[in-house]
PADO-55745 format. One line per field, with one value per residue (C-alpha): x, y, z; residue in one letter. Coordinates in steps of 0.1 Angstrom, whole numbers, plus 5000, padded with zeros to 4 digits. Example, Ala and Ser with C-alpha at 12.3 -4.5 7.8 and 13.67 -1.06 7.14 Angstrom:
<rs>
east	(5123 5137)
north	(4955 4989)
up	(5078 5071)
pafi	(a s)
</rs>
This chain:
<rs>
east	(7926 7945 7967 7958 7980 7968 7976 7959 7968 7960 7934 7949 7934 7949 7987 7988 7968 7989 8022 8009 7996 8027 8050 8032 8028 8064 8074 8053 8064 8029 8026 8041 8069 8064 8077 8074 8050 8064 8052 8070 8039 8036 8040 8017 8012 8023 8041 8075 8079 8076 8108 8125 8138 8132 8158 8185 8184 8148 8156 8119 8098 8068 8036 8020 8006 7980 7948 7926 7930 7943 7978 7968 7961 7930 7949 7940 7921 7938 7920 7937 7919 7886 7893 7898 7932 7938 7970 7981 7947 7949 7931 7927 7931 7910 7917 7910 7918 7943 7928 7947 7968 7954 7976 7968 7951 7976 7958 7934 7909 7929 7925 7896 7887 7884 7861 7833 7856 7878 7867 7885 7918 7913 7947 7981 8013 8051 8066 8103 8109 8080 8045 8016 7981 7950 7919 7885 7873 7836 7835 7839 7877 7903 7934 7969 7993 8030 8051 8087 8078 8040 8032 8041 8022 8024 8000 8019 8008 8003 7988 7964 7928 7915 7897 7885 7906 7939 7956 7979 7964 7967 7936 7942 7906 7871 7843 7821 7849 7859 7849 7864 7896 7929 7951 7981 7976 8008 7992 7981 7995 8015 7986 7963 7987 7967 7929 7903 7870 7840 7802 7777 7740 7707 7674 7677 7655 7642 7656 7692 7705 7714 7749 7736 7744 7721 7704 7701 7667 7670 7692 7671 7671 7658 7629 7619 7620 7601 7573 7572 7569 7543 7521 7525 7500 7493 7529 7532 7569 7595 7595 7628 7644 7668 7700 7737 7767 7803 7824 7861 7889 7925 7958 7994 8009 7982 7977 7962 7929 7906 7871 7858 7824 7807 7800 7822 7792 7755 7750 7741 7775 7773 7802 7840 7844 7880 7893 7927 7944 7951 7983 7976 7940 7950 7917 7905 7889 7866 7852 7820 7790 7763 7728 7710 7676 7678 7712 7745 7772 7803 7802 7829 7831 7858 7866 7896 7884 7885 7859 7833 7831 7806 7778 7788 7785 7781 7813 7809 7775 7764 7750 7732 7762 7759 7733 7701 7707 7742 7752 7786 7790 7826 7851 7885 7898 7936 7962 7985 8019 8042 8016 7994 7975 7963 7935 7921 7891 7885 7847 7829 7802 7771 7752 7720 7703 7729 7738 7775 7802 7834 7859 7863 7888 7880 7904 7905 7931 7915 7896 7863 7857 7859 7859 7857 7878 7866 7832 7832 7862 7866 7901 7893 7867 7848 7860 7840 7807 7815 7851 7862 7858 7829 7803 7814 7849 7860 7893 7912 7927 7964 7988 8023 8054 8068 8105 8108 8094 8059)
north	(5819 5841 5836 5853 5859 5870 5868 5872 5903 5919 5947 5970 5982 6010 6013 6004 5973 5963 5967 5947 5920 5917 5917 5889 5868 5872 5862 5831 5823 5813 5831 5828 5852 5889 5906 5940 5943 5952 5987 5993 5996 5979 5942 5916 5884 5855 5822 5814 5805 5768 5749 5778 5778 5802 5829 5819 5854 5848 5816 5806 5781 5790 5769 5778 5806 5829 5819 5817 5818 5782 5792 5822 5815 5831 5841 5836 5852 5852 5861 5882 5894 5885 5906 5893 5900 5894 5877 5874 5882 5892 5925 5950 5928 5908 5887 5901 5888 5907 5907 5887 5903 5895 5887 5892 5861 5832 5807 5818 5798 5802 5767 5754 5728 5756 5778 5776 5787 5771 5767 5762 5742 5707 5705 5722 5703 5707 5676 5671 5709 5718 5731 5710 5724 5704 5723 5718 5729 5735 5713 5684 5679 5676 5694 5700 5730 5733 5760 5766 5795 5793 5824 5815 5785 5763 5737 5706 5687 5652 5632 5614 5623 5633 5666 5678 5651 5659 5647 5678 5691 5691 5670 5641 5629 5629 5612 5614 5627 5655 5683 5666 5669 5649 5638 5616 5586 5576 5544 5531 5504 5517 5514 5535 5561 5590 5593 5616 5622 5638 5639 5626 5626 5626 5608 5572 5542 5535 5500 5489 5465 5429 5440 5465 5496 5525 5527 5559 5567 5579 5606 5637 5638 5673 5669 5635 5649 5680 5659 5636 5664 5683 5654 5633 5604 5612 5607 5574 5573 5556 5571 5579 5596 5625 5612 5622 5600 5605 5587 5581 5571 5559 5563 5552 5584 5611 5610 5577 5571 5542 5549 5530 5516 5516 5549 5558 5572 5573 5609 5641 5658 5686 5707 5707 5672 5669 5636 5629 5600 5608 5588 5595 5581 5556 5565 5584 5616 5636 5670 5670 5691 5686 5699 5708 5724 5736 5752 5742 5734 5711 5675 5650 5614 5588 5551 5528 5518 5545 5528 5527 5561 5564 5590 5625 5642 5680 5699 5735 5752 5787 5795 5821 5845 5847 5867 5847 5844 5828 5793 5777 5768 5755 5750 5743 5722 5721 5714 5741 5734 5713 5706 5675 5691 5723 5723 5752 5759 5788 5787 5805 5822 5824 5856 5847 5881 5896 5864 5866 5847 5859 5839 5836 5816 5786 5769 5736 5718 5683 5684 5681 5713 5744 5782 5812 5838 5868 5869 5906 5909 5883 5871 5873 5900 5905 5928 5956 5947 5933 5923 5887 5882 5906 5878 5845 5833 5797 5786 5755 5732 5732 5758 5758 5778 5797 5799 5834 5821 5834)
up	(5721 5746 5776 5809 5839 5873 5910 5943 5962 5996 5999 6025 6057 6079 6081 6118 6113 6083 6102 6131 6109 6087 6118 6135 6104 6094 6129 6128 6092 6082 6049 6014 6004 5999 5968 5951 5922 5888 5890 5923 5945 5979 5980 5966 5986 5965 5967 5953 5916 5910 5915 5933 5968 5996 5997 6022 6039 6051 6069 6070 6052 6030 6032 6000 5978 5994 5976 6007 6045 6047 6057 6078 6115 6130 6162 6198 6227 6261 6293 6320 6351 6334 6303 6268 6252 6215 6203 6167 6153 6116 6110 6083 6052 6029 5998 5964 5929 5908 5873 5847 5820 5786 5756 5720 5704 5701 5679 5652 5631 5599 5583 5562 5589 5614 5593 5619 5646 5673 5710 5743 5747 5758 5774 5772 5782 5782 5766 5757 5759 5737 5745 5731 5729 5720 5709 5694 5660 5657 5625 5649 5651 5679 5667 5680 5679 5691 5705 5718 5740 5747 5726 5690 5678 5647 5633 5622 5591 5606 5578 5601 5592 5558 5553 5518 5501 5520 5552 5553 5585 5623 5630 5654 5661 5647 5667 5697 5720 5696 5720 5750 5771 5768 5797 5801 5824 5843 5856 5822 5799 5770 5745 5766 5779 5766 5773 5758 5776 5760 5759 5734 5734 5715 5713 5723 5726 5761 5759 5755 5728 5735 5745 5770 5748 5741 5707 5688 5674 5638 5624 5626 5664 5670 5646 5661 5696 5687 5670 5700 5725 5704 5693 5724 5723 5686 5677 5658 5653 5674 5709 5725 5755 5755 5770 5774 5780 5791 5765 5760 5737 5743 5725 5728 5715 5718 5680 5670 5689 5695 5708 5739 5728 5762 5779 5809 5827 5818 5829 5810 5814 5788 5800 5802 5816 5829 5842 5857 5874 5911 5922 5958 5957 5930 5913 5883 5894 5871 5875 5854 5845 5872 5875 5907 5910 5874 5877 5861 5887 5892 5903 5911 5900 5908 5905 5902 5867 5841 5820 5848 5866 5894 5894 5905 5938 5940 5949 5935 5930 5927 5962 5982 5981 5943 5923 5917 5880 5883 5875 5867 5830 5827 5855 5839 5868 5872 5898 5910 5892 5913 5940 5946 5975 5959 5934 5913 5891 5869 5866 5839 5858 5837 5843 5827 5831 5807 5788 5795 5813 5831 5851 5888 5909 5930 5954 5972 5994 5991 5958 5977 5996 5975 5981 5958 5976 5956 5940 5932 5910 5881 5875 5838 5830 5798 5772 5756 5739 5704 5713 5710 5748 5753 5757 5770 5783 5788 5803 5792 5819 5827 5843 5830 5838 5808 5800 5815 5848 5845)
pafi	(m r t y k g l i h e r r g s p d n r r h f f k t l l a s a s l a s f g r s r n g s a a e l r g p a q g s a v a p a r k r p t s g p l l d w f y v h a g y i n y k k g l a e r w d v p e g i e i a v q p a q k s d p l v l p d r p w e k d g i a y t s g t y l r n g k y v m y y f s y l g f q c v a e s a d g f h w s k p e l g l i e f a g s t k n n i i y q g p c a s g h i f e d p s a t a d e r f k l v g m t g g l y d r l l d k d g n p v l v g d d l s k n f e l q e t l k e k f h g r w g q l k g f l v g a v s a d g l h w k d i r k p l l a e f c d g d n i v r y d p t l r k y v g y l r f h m a g r r c v g r s e n e d f k n l k p e a l v l p a d a l d p a d n s i y h h a y t r y p g r d d l h l m f p s m f h q a r d g m d i q l a v s h d g l n w v r p d r t n p i i a n g p p g s d d g g c i y v g p g l l e l p d g r)
</rs>
């Protein structure tokens, strides 16, 4: 696992256009603060650090970070003597992503229960002055790591789940939600404060059991399904349907988990399914894997009841401005730190012609309408062929401020 750091910056037009643009925008106080980049080059456009105030000398408010044109006025046209006259029209700039800075690997698969590798983080949080990271081991475990600074991580021996005859490990969960994502629910009762959302699936009977639950058909699912599809009417075994379900678990402390027997949503959501409680809407809102016209994309589901989410509606697809082979694999939904009105995604753009994924940036001001401000330059690009990020990159949810202010 690595950390990545990046900003949006302006791509410059002619000097005269830039001076006019900056002058009028500073006068109207409609942009975030300007600061010099670390290498001393001309200013990047960026918002203030979280929790910081606007410098008193500026005597002007800031509306938010420059991630799209939301805080930039389009200007006016005045008419004098039948002629059009432009007023405060921004010219000569466009938004471009500044590529993230890549760290060295932070968490390595160095334990026996991680021998098949570790995947994306399922959530990273700052609790009681300590960073806590949940992550998935491909052997089917949800694990936890801790850090004081966000760069040096340890794996505590928790004594919760046995592996190879010992509980001296950092495993916190094994079950149908193991590859899912964890969140803390401020609206929940104490015994369900933490929630884990994942996806399970397989070959199921076409009929539900007497309690209304799906019934798994046999243990060797892929073999059964292959025989069924190959032999068709000559297949004399138990017929089934390939299904997927969004499933959940709850916990009082984020360590001891209880599975929810009934699926949260009977949909084939085989991606990074990220659910959060929205205190403004007073609903659970989930950004889930969605499929449209054979392409992977992002859907949104919500409901007041966590255990009964509604079917998704499409919010972020690959569209006609993308190459024809693109789809969205993971999305890594997260809120901008300290803001409840600014939503981000870091979609893994699946370039199927070359079988690779890099990371773009998506922005929304309401969680429903999304834009990707720069589709040319990935915010996290692939490394060289053969490197650990040379093929596919996934981003875990959650942006946190580090002790040094980054």
